[in-house]
N, C-alpha and C positions, 0 to 999 in steps of 0.2 A: 577519566576512564568511563566507558559506556556502562549504563545500567544493565545488569543481568536480570531478565524477567523470568527466572525460574529458581526454585530452591536447590536444584541439583545442577552441577555442571561437569563437563568432561572435556579434555583436550581432543583435538582432531586425531592426534597420535594414539591416544588411549582408545578412541572409538574405532580406529582402524585395527588396532591390536586385538580387541575383543568386543565386537559389537553385540554379541549375544549377552555377555555379562553386563554391559551397560544397560541394555533393554531390561534384563531381569532385575537389576538393582533399581531401576527407575520406577517399576511398578506401573501405576497409572498417572504418574507425574511427568511433566515436561522436563526435558534436560537441555540445558544450554550447551551448545557445542562451541568451544572457544578456540580461536586462532590468535596466538600471541596475546592471550588474556583478554580478548575482545570477543563478544558474541558474533559468531559467523553464521549460526543457524540454530534452530530449536528442533529437537527431536520429540515427537509426540507419539504416544501409543495410538494404534489404528482406530480404536473405538473413540478416543478423545477427538481425533481429527475428524472422524465421520460425524460426531455429535456437533462439532463446530460448524461443519458445512451444512448440516441440517438446520441448525439455528440461523445461520446467515441466510440460507435459502428461504426459511419461513419469514424472517424479518424483511427480506427483499420483497417477497410476495405481498406481505402486508403493506409495505410502503407503496408498492405499485397500486394496490387496491385503493389506498387512501388518496393517491394522486388521481386515479381515475374518477373517484367520487368527489373530487374537490371543486369541480366546476367545468365549464366548457373547454374543449380543446383549443389550443392556439396553433395555427399553421406553422410548420417548421420555418418557412421562409420569413415569416414575421418575427419569430424568435431570433433567427440569425441576423436579421436586419437591425433589431434592437440591440443585440449584443455587439455587433460591429459598430453601431453608432456610439455606444457607451464605452467600448474598450479599444477602439481603433487607435493606432499610433497617430499622434499629431503629425501633420505634414511638416517636414523639415523646412526651416527658414531658408529662403533663397539668399545666397550671399551676393552682395553687389560686386560687379566686376570692376576690377581696377584697371588702370592703364597697363598695357603690356610693355615691357621693356625688352630690348633686344640684347 
């Protein structure tokens, strides 16, 4: 069984039946929406979702700034060439041809 990452859960059927009641009972907590007892989605109050996006955006901006200040830029074609050299699939071995039989 998959781990449910919320203290509250509701089935999809219950959510369809009375979404307002589910939201009211959740308060400011996340609600796991279950389909056949497995998490299918998580329902978050709008203010929690907005705060998450703000935090992610702030973290991303900080990471970009740290990257910019970390040293000289590397041209993209150099980066791709290095990645291709490192992760390219090895060339398939050529199979020797045998004698053809009719």
